[in-house]
MARVODO-483231 format. One record per residue (C-alpha): x negated, y, z negated. Coordinates in Angstrom, 1 decimal. Layout:
<rec><c1>X</c1><c2>Y</c2><c3>Z</c3></rec>
...
***
This chain:
<rec><c1>-90.8</c1><c2>47.1</c2><c3>-210.2</c3></rec>
<rec><c1>-87.0</c1><c2>45.6</c2><c3>-209.9</c3></rec>
<rec><c1>-86.4</c1><c2>42.7</c2><c3>-209.6</c3></rec>
<rec><c1>-85.1</c1><c2>41.4</c2><c3>-205.8</c3></rec>
<rec><c1>-82.3</c1><c2>38.3</c2><c3>-205.7</c3></rec>
<rec><c1>-82.2</c1><c2>36.6</c2><c3>-202.5</c3></rec>
<rec><c1>-79.5</c1><c2>34.3</c2><c3>-201.2</c3></rec>
<rec><c1>-79.4</c1><c2>31.3</c2><c3>-199.0</c3></rec>
<rec><c1>-76.0</c1><c2>31.8</c2><c3>-197.6</c3></rec>
<rec><c1>-74.4</c1><c2>28.6</c2><c3>-195.4</c3></rec>
<rec><c1>-72.9</c1><c2>30.9</c2><c3>-192.8</c3></rec>
<rec><c1>-76.2</c1><c2>32.1</c2><c3>-190.9</c3></rec>
<rec><c1>-76.8</c1><c2>28.7</c2><c3>-189.6</c3></rec>
<rec><c1>-73.6</c1><c2>28.0</c2><c3>-188.5</c3></rec>
<rec><c1>-73.5</c1><c2>29.1</c2><c3>-184.8</c3></rec>
<rec><c1>-76.7</c1><c2>27.0</c2><c3>-184.2</c3></rec>
<rec><c1>-75.6</c1><c2>23.8</c2><c3>-186.4</c3></rec>
<rec><c1>-71.7</c1><c2>23.6</c2><c3>-184.9</c3></rec>
<rec><c1>-73.7</c1><c2>23.0</c2><c3>-181.4</c3></rec>
<rec><c1>-75.6</c1><c2>20.4</c2><c3>-182.8</c3></rec>
<rec><c1>-73.5</c1><c2>18.4</c2><c3>-184.6</c3></rec>
<rec><c1>-70.9</c1><c2>18.8</c2><c3>-181.5</c3></rec>
<rec><c1>-73.6</c1><c2>17.9</c2><c3>-179.0</c3></rec>
<rec><c1>-74.8</c1><c2>14.7</c2><c3>-181.4</c3></rec>
<rec><c1>-71.2</c1><c2>13.6</c2><c3>-182.1</c3></rec>
<rec><c1>-70.3</c1><c2>13.8</c2><c3>-178.2</c3></rec>
<rec><c1>-73.1</c1><c2>11.9</c2><c3>-177.3</c3></rec>
<rec><c1>-73.2</c1><c2>9.2</c2><c3>-179.3</c3></rec>
<rec><c1>-69.3</c1><c2>8.8</c2><c3>-178.9</c3></rec>
<rec><c1>-69.2</c1><c2>9.5</c2><c3>-175.2</c3></rec>
<rec><c1>-72.2</c1><c2>7.1</c2><c3>-174.5</c3></rec>
<rec><c1>-71.2</c1><c2>3.9</c2><c3>-176.7</c3></rec>
<rec><c1>-67.5</c1><c2>4.7</c2><c3>-175.4</c3></rec>
<rec><c1>-68.9</c1><c2>3.8</c2><c3>-172.3</c3></rec>
<rec><c1>-70.6</c1><c2>1.1</c2><c3>-172.9</c3></rec>
<rec><c1>-67.6</c1><c2>-0.5</c2><c3>-175.2</c3></rec>
<rec><c1>-65.7</c1><c2>0.3</c2><c3>-171.7</c3></rec>
<rec><c1>-68.0</c1><c2>-1.3</c2><c3>-169.4</c3></rec>
<rec><c1>-69.0</c1><c2>-4.0</c2><c3>-171.3</c3></rec>
<rec><c1>-64.9</c1><c2>-5.3</c2><c3>-171.9</c3></rec>
<rec><c1>-64.9</c1><c2>-4.9</c2><c3>-167.7</c3></rec>
<rec><c1>-67.5</c1><c2>-8.0</c2><c3>-167.7</c3></rec>
<rec><c1>-70.2</c1><c2>-5.2</c2><c3>-166.6</c3></rec>
<rec><c1>-73.8</c1><c2>-6.8</c2><c3>-166.9</c3></rec>
<rec><c1>-76.1</c1><c2>-5.4</c2><c3>-169.2</c3></rec>
<rec><c1>-78.0</c1><c2>-3.7</c2><c3>-166.5</c3></rec>
<rec><c1>-74.9</c1><c2>-1.6</c2><c3>-165.3</c3></rec>
<rec><c1>-74.1</c1><c2>-0.9</c2><c3>-168.8</c3></rec>
<rec><c1>-77.5</c1><c2>0.6</c2><c3>-169.4</c3></rec>
<rec><c1>-77.4</c1><c2>2.6</c2><c3>-166.5</c3></rec>
<rec><c1>-73.8</c1><c2>4.2</c2><c3>-166.9</c3></rec>
<rec><c1>-75.4</c1><c2>4.8</c2><c3>-170.4</c3></rec>
<rec><c1>-77.9</c1><c2>6.8</c2><c3>-168.8</c3></rec>
<rec><c1>-75.8</c1><c2>8.4</c2><c3>-166.4</c3></rec>
<rec><c1>-73.6</c1><c2>9.4</c2><c3>-169.2</c3></rec>
<rec><c1>-76.4</c1><c2>11.0</c2><c3>-171.2</c3></rec>
<rec><c1>-77.6</c1><c2>13.2</c2><c3>-167.5</c3></rec>
<rec><c1>-74.3</c1><c2>14.1</c2><c3>-167.1</c3></rec>
<rec><c1>-73.4</c1><c2>15.1</c2><c3>-170.9</c3></rec>
<rec><c1>-76.1</c1><c2>17.1</c2><c3>-171.4</c3></rec>
<rec><c1>-75.5</c1><c2>19.3</c2><c3>-168.7</c3></rec>
<rec><c1>-72.6</c1><c2>19.3</c2><c3>-169.1</c3></rec>
<rec><c1>-72.5</c1><c2>20.1</c2><c3>-173.2</c3></rec>
<rec><c1>-75.2</c1><c2>23.4</c2><c3>-171.7</c3></rec>
<rec><c1>-73.4</c1><c2>24.7</c2><c3>-169.6</c3></rec>
<rec><c1>-70.2</c1><c2>24.5</c2><c3>-171.3</c3></rec>
<rec><c1>-71.7</c1><c2>25.8</c2><c3>-174.4</c3></rec>
<rec><c1>-73.6</c1><c2>28.5</c2><c3>-172.2</c3></rec>
<rec><c1>-70.8</c1><c2>29.9</c2><c3>-170.6</c3></rec>
<rec><c1>-68.4</c1><c2>29.9</c2><c3>-173.7</c3></rec>
<rec><c1>-70.6</c1><c2>31.6</c2><c3>-176.3</c3></rec>
<rec><c1>-71.9</c1><c2>34.3</c2><c3>-173.1</c3></rec>
<rec><c1>-68.3</c1><c2>35.7</c2><c3>-172.8</c3></rec>
<rec><c1>-68.4</c1><c2>36.3</c2><c3>-176.6</c3></rec>
<rec><c1>-71.5</c1><c2>37.6</c2><c3>-176.1</c3></rec>
<rec><c1>-70.2</c1><c2>39.6</c2><c3>-173.1</c3></rec>
<rec><c1>-67.1</c1><c2>40.9</c2><c3>-175.4</c3></rec>
<rec><c1>-69.4</c1><c2>42.0</c2><c3>-178.2</c3></rec>
<rec><c1>-72.0</c1><c2>43.9</c2><c3>-175.8</c3></rec>
<rec><c1>-68.5</c1><c2>45.7</c2><c3>-174.5</c3></rec>
<rec><c1>-67.3</c1><c2>46.6</c2><c3>-178.1</c3></rec>
<rec><c1>-71.1</c1><c2>47.8</c2><c3>-179.1</c3></rec>
<rec><c1>-71.1</c1><c2>49.9</c2><c3>-176.0</c3></rec>
<rec><c1>-67.4</c1><c2>51.7</c2><c3>-176.7</c3></rec>
<rec><c1>-68.8</c1><c2>52.7</c2><c3>-180.1</c3></rec>
<rec><c1>-72.2</c1><c2>54.1</c2><c3>-178.2</c3></rec>
<rec><c1>-70.0</c1><c2>56.4</c2><c3>-176.1</c3></rec>
<rec><c1>-67.5</c1><c2>57.1</c2><c3>-178.7</c3></rec>
<rec><c1>-70.8</c1><c2>58.0</c2><c3>-181.5</c3></rec>
<rec><c1>-71.7</c1><c2>60.6</c2><c3>-178.4</c3></rec>
<rec><c1>-68.7</c1><c2>61.8</c2><c3>-177.7</c3></rec>
<rec><c1>-66.7</c1><c2>61.8</c2><c3>-180.6</c3></rec>
<rec><c1>-69.1</c1><c2>61.5</c2><c3>-183.6</c3></rec>
<rec><c1>-67.0</c1><c2>63.0</c2><c3>-186.1</c3></rec>
<rec><c1>-63.6</c1><c2>60.9</c2><c3>-184.8</c3></rec>
<rec><c1>-66.5</c1><c2>58.2</c2><c3>-185.7</c3></rec>
<rec><c1>-67.4</c1><c2>59.4</c2><c3>-188.9</c3></rec>
<rec><c1>-63.8</c1><c2>59.7</c2><c3>-189.8</c3></rec>
<rec><c1>-62.4</c1><c2>56.2</c2><c3>-188.7</c3></rec>
<rec><c1>-65.7</c1><c2>54.7</c2><c3>-190.8</c3></rec>
<rec><c1>-64.2</c1><c2>56.5</c2><c3>-194.1</c3></rec>
<rec><c1>-60.8</c1><c2>55.1</c2><c3>-193.8</c3></rec>
<rec><c1>-62.4</c1><c2>51.6</c2><c3>-193.7</c3></rec>
<rec><c1>-64.4</c1><c2>52.1</c2><c3>-196.4</c3></rec>
<rec><c1>-61.2</c1><c2>53.9</c2><c3>-198.2</c3></rec>
<rec><c1>-58.7</c1><c2>50.6</c2><c3>-197.5</c3></rec>
<rec><c1>-62.0</c1><c2>48.8</c2><c3>-198.6</c3></rec>
<rec><c1>-61.1</c1><c2>50.3</c2><c3>-202.4</c3></rec>
<rec><c1>-63.1</c1><c2>53.4</c2><c3>-202.1</c3></rec>
<rec><c1>-61.6</c1><c2>57.2</c2><c3>-203.2</c3></rec>
<rec><c1>-61.9</c1><c2>59.7</c2><c3>-200.2</c3></rec>
<rec><c1>-64.7</c1><c2>61.6</c2><c3>-201.3</c3></rec>
<rec><c1>-67.0</c1><c2>58.9</c2><c3>-202.1</c3></rec>
<rec><c1>-65.9</c1><c2>57.0</c2><c3>-198.9</c3></rec>
<rec><c1>-67.0</c1><c2>59.9</c2><c3>-196.5</c3></rec>
<rec><c1>-70.3</c1><c2>60.3</c2><c3>-198.9</c3></rec>
<rec><c1>-71.4</c1><c2>56.7</c2><c3>-197.8</c3></rec>
<rec><c1>-70.2</c1><c2>56.5</c2><c3>-194.4</c3></rec>
<rec><c1>-72.7</c1><c2>59.8</c2><c3>-193.7</c3></rec>
<rec><c1>-75.1</c1><c2>58.4</c2><c3>-195.3</c3></rec>
<rec><c1>-75.0</c1><c2>55.3</c2><c3>-193.5</c3></rec>
<rec><c1>-74.6</c1><c2>56.8</c2><c3>-190.5</c3></rec>
<rec><c1>-77.7</c1><c2>59.2</c2><c3>-191.0</c3></rec>
<rec><c1>-79.6</c1><c2>56.2</c2><c3>-190.9</c3></rec>
<rec><c1>-78.0</c1><c2>53.9</c2><c3>-188.3</c3></rec>
<rec><c1>-74.7</c1><c2>55.0</c2><c3>-187.0</c3></rec>
<rec><c1>-74.0</c1><c2>52.3</c2><c3>-184.2</c3></rec>
<rec><c1>-75.2</c1><c2>49.2</c2><c3>-186.5</c3></rec>
<rec><c1>-73.2</c1><c2>50.3</c2><c3>-189.0</c3></rec>
<rec><c1>-70.0</c1><c2>50.2</c2><c3>-187.1</c3></rec>
<rec><c1>-70.7</c1><c2>47.3</c2><c3>-185.4</c3></rec>
<rec><c1>-70.9</c1><c2>45.7</c2><c3>-188.9</c3></rec>
<rec><c1>-67.9</c1><c2>47.4</c2><c3>-190.6</c3></rec>
<rec><c1>-65.7</c1><c2>48.2</c2><c3>-187.9</c3></rec>
<rec><c1>-66.4</c1><c2>45.6</c2><c3>-185.6</c3></rec>
<rec><c1>-67.4</c1><c2>42.8</c2><c3>-187.8</c3></rec>
<rec><c1>-70.8</c1><c2>42.0</c2><c3>-185.3</c3></rec>
<rec><c1>-73.7</c1><c2>41.4</c2><c3>-187.5</c3></rec>
<rec><c1>-77.2</c1><c2>40.0</c2><c3>-186.0</c3></rec>
<rec><c1>-77.2</c1><c2>37.3</c2><c3>-188.4</c3></rec>
<rec><c1>-73.6</c1><c2>35.9</c2><c3>-186.7</c3></rec>
<rec><c1>-74.2</c1><c2>37.3</c2><c3>-183.2</c3></rec>
<rec><c1>-73.7</c1><c2>35.3</c2><c3>-180.3</c3></rec>
<rec><c1>-76.9</c1><c2>33.6</c2><c3>-178.5</c3></rec>
<rec><c1>-75.7</c1><c2>31.7</c2><c3>-175.8</c3></rec>
<rec><c1>-79.4</c1><c2>30.3</c2><c3>-174.6</c3></rec>
<rec><c1>-79.8</c1><c2>28.8</c2><c3>-178.4</c3></rec>
<rec><c1>-76.2</c1><c2>27.5</c2><c3>-178.3</c3></rec>
<rec><c1>-76.4</c1><c2>25.9</c2><c3>-174.8</c3></rec>
<rec><c1>-80.0</c1><c2>24.5</c2><c3>-175.8</c3></rec>
<rec><c1>-79.1</c1><c2>23.0</c2><c3>-179.2</c3></rec>
<rec><c1>-76.2</c1><c2>21.6</c2><c3>-177.3</c3></rec>
<rec><c1>-78.2</c1><c2>19.3</c2><c3>-175.0</c3></rec>
<rec><c1>-80.9</c1><c2>18.4</c2><c3>-177.2</c3></rec>
<rec><c1>-78.5</c1><c2>17.1</c2><c3>-179.6</c3></rec>
<rec><c1>-76.2</c1><c2>15.5</c2><c3>-176.6</c3></rec>
<rec><c1>-79.5</c1><c2>13.4</c2><c3>-176.0</c3></rec>
<rec><c1>-80.1</c1><c2>12.7</c2><c3>-179.4</c3></rec>
<rec><c1>-76.8</c1><c2>11.3</c2><c3>-179.8</c3></rec>
<rec><c1>-76.9</c1><c2>9.7</c2><c3>-176.9</c3></rec>
<rec><c1>-80.1</c1><c2>7.9</c2><c3>-177.1</c3></rec>
<rec><c1>-78.8</c1><c2>6.1</c2><c3>-179.6</c3></rec>
<rec><c1>-76.6</c1><c2>3.9</c2><c3>-178.5</c3></rec>
<rec><c1>-78.5</c1><c2>3.4</c2><c3>-175.1</c3></rec>
<rec><c1>-80.9</c1><c2>2.1</c2><c3>-177.4</c3></rec>
<rec><c1>-78.8</c1><c2>-0.4</c2><c3>-179.1</c3></rec>
<rec><c1>-77.6</c1><c2>-1.8</c2><c3>-175.8</c3></rec>
<rec><c1>-80.8</c1><c2>-2.0</c2><c3>-174.3</c3></rec>
<rec><c1>-82.3</c1><c2>-4.3</c2><c3>-177.1</c3></rec>
<rec><c1>-78.8</c1><c2>-6.2</c2><c3>-178.2</c3></rec>
<rec><c1>-78.6</c1><c2>-9.3</c2><c3>-177.2</c3></rec>
<rec><c1>-76.8</c1><c2>-9.7</c2><c3>-174.0</c3></rec>
<rec><c1>-73.4</c1><c2>-11.4</c2><c3>-175.4</c3></rec>
<rec><c1>-73.6</c1><c2>-8.5</c2><c3>-178.1</c3></rec>
<rec><c1>-74.0</c1><c2>-5.0</c2><c3>-176.8</c3></rec>
<rec><c1>-70.5</c1><c2>-3.9</c2><c3>-177.6</c3></rec>
<rec><c1>-70.9</c1><c2>-4.8</c2><c3>-180.7</c3></rec>
<rec><c1>-74.6</c1><c2>-3.9</c2><c3>-181.6</c3></rec>
<rec><c1>-73.7</c1><c2>-0.5</c2><c3>-180.0</c3></rec>
<rec><c1>-70.5</c1><c2>0.1</c2><c3>-181.8</c3></rec>
<rec><c1>-71.8</c1><c2>-0.7</c2><c3>-185.0</c3></rec>
<rec><c1>-74.9</c1><c2>1.5</c2><c3>-184.6</c3></rec>
<rec><c1>-72.3</c1><c2>4.1</c2><c3>-183.0</c3></rec>
<rec><c1>-70.4</c1><c2>4.2</c2><c3>-186.2</c3></rec>
<rec><c1>-73.4</c1><c2>4.0</c2><c3>-188.7</c3></rec>
<rec><c1>-74.8</c1><c2>7.6</c2><c3>-186.5</c3></rec>
<rec><c1>-71.4</c1><c2>9.4</c2><c3>-186.9</c3></rec>
<rec><c1>-71.1</c1><c2>8.5</c2><c3>-190.7</c3></rec>
<rec><c1>-74.9</c1><c2>10.0</c2><c3>-191.0</c3></rec>
<rec><c1>-74.0</c1><c2>12.7</c2><c3>-188.5</c3></rec>
<rec><c1>-70.6</c1><c2>13.6</c2><c3>-190.4</c3></rec>
<rec><c1>-71.8</c1><c2>13.5</c2><c3>-193.7</c3></rec>
<rec><c1>-75.5</c1><c2>15.4</c2><c3>-192.5</c3></rec>
<rec><c1>-73.3</c1><c2>18.2</c2><c3>-191.1</c3></rec>
<rec><c1>-70.5</c1><c2>18.3</c2><c3>-193.9</c3></rec>
<rec><c1>-73.3</c1><c2>19.0</c2><c3>-196.5</c3></rec>
<rec><c1>-75.2</c1><c2>21.5</c2><c3>-194.9</c3></rec>
<rec><c1>-71.9</c1><c2>23.9</c2><c3>-194.2</c3></rec>
<rec><c1>-71.3</c1><c2>22.9</c2><c3>-198.4</c3></rec>
<rec><c1>-68.4</c1><c2>20.6</c2><c3>-197.3</c3></rec>
<rec><c1>-67.4</c1><c2>17.4</c2><c3>-198.9</c3></rec>
<rec><c1>-69.9</c1><c2>14.6</c2><c3>-197.3</c3></rec>
<rec><c1>-67.6</c1><c2>11.5</c2><c3>-197.4</c3></rec>
<rec><c1>-64.5</c1><c2>13.3</c2><c3>-195.9</c3></rec>
<rec><c1>-66.7</c1><c2>15.0</c2><c3>-193.1</c3></rec>
<rec><c1>-68.2</c1><c2>11.4</c2><c3>-192.7</c3></rec>
<rec><c1>-64.9</c1><c2>9.7</c2><c3>-192.7</c3></rec>
<rec><c1>-63.7</c1><c2>12.5</c2><c3>-190.1</c3></rec>
<rec><c1>-65.9</c1><c2>11.6</c2><c3>-187.7</c3></rec>
<rec><c1>-66.3</c1><c2>7.7</c2><c3>-188.2</c3></rec>
<rec><c1>-62.5</c1><c2>7.6</c2><c3>-187.2</c3></rec>
<rec><c1>-62.3</c1><c2>9.8</c2><c3>-184.1</c3></rec>
<rec><c1>-65.6</c1><c2>7.8</c2><c3>-182.7</c3></rec>
<rec><c1>-63.6</c1><c2>4.3</c2><c3>-183.6</c3></rec>
<rec><c1>-60.4</c1><c2>5.8</c2><c3>-182.4</c3></rec>
<rec><c1>-62.7</c1><c2>6.9</c2><c3>-178.7</c3></rec>
<rec><c1>-64.3</c1><c2>3.2</c2><c3>-178.7</c3></rec>
<rec><c1>-60.7</c1><c2>1.2</c2><c3>-179.1</c3></rec>
<rec><c1>-59.2</c1><c2>3.1</c2><c3>-176.5</c3></rec>
<rec><c1>-62.1</c1><c2>3.3</c2><c3>-173.7</c3></rec>
<rec><c1>-62.1</c1><c2>-0.6</c2><c3>-174.8</c3></rec>
<rec><c1>-59.1</c1><c2>-1.1</c2><c3>-173.5</c3></rec>
<rec><c1>-58.8</c1><c2>1.3</c2><c3>-170.5</c3></rec>
<rec><c1>-62.4</c1><c2>-1.3</c2><c3>-169.6</c3></rec>
<rec><c1>-60.3</c1><c2>-5.0</c2><c3>-170.6</c3></rec>
<rec><c1>-57.1</c1><c2>-3.4</c2><c3>-168.7</c3></rec>
<rec><c1>-58.8</c1><c2>-2.8</c2><c3>-165.3</c3></rec>
<rec><c1>-61.9</c1><c2>-5.2</c2><c3>-165.9</c3></rec>
<rec><c1>-59.1</c1><c2>-7.5</c2><c3>-165.6</c3></rec>
<rec><c1>-57.2</c1><c2>-5.8</c2><c3>-163.2</c3></rec>
<rec><c1>-60.7</c1><c2>-6.5</c2><c3>-160.6</c3></rec>
***
């Protein structure tokens, strides 16, 4: 019996991984930025916590809705393209066969072999073959709006809970410092984990996320200080 060689590819999980990392990063950065801004404006600790919780709820719903609409649009486009291929196979099967043959020729097969391959694959699963080789749509990489929306919302909450917890547990005079430090550590871990899962540089991924998080906190602290002073 021949030995079956199985390979694990990272691209198969990039759909949900992208949504999860985006949600967690957004949750941490958004909520800690709100906390730092409110603190710079001179708000009491209770108001900072209330703002953080409101930001968590609003952000989670916004992430879920935005991700769902975006990915659903992609899914609708894929469904429309597959339906077009389905009609083409029903009305002009010979034309679709020639189209698939030309694709295999462009990939390096000679004409007779390309046609035999196209005929063999279409005899088993014509629609799936055209979806994969003509449209580039596979089951692994298909758009999944519900999965993406759920992952975004849950990951946003997971990321937002950390600065809220830090603000809750920190001394009243150190809310901004403790929340910001905790958030930066969280962002470094998130960035490094995402880079590792995607096969990229862990250090570069961690520093990239931490930089943008620190920039967001700095800008919102300036806004809070400006408007807080004006009030």
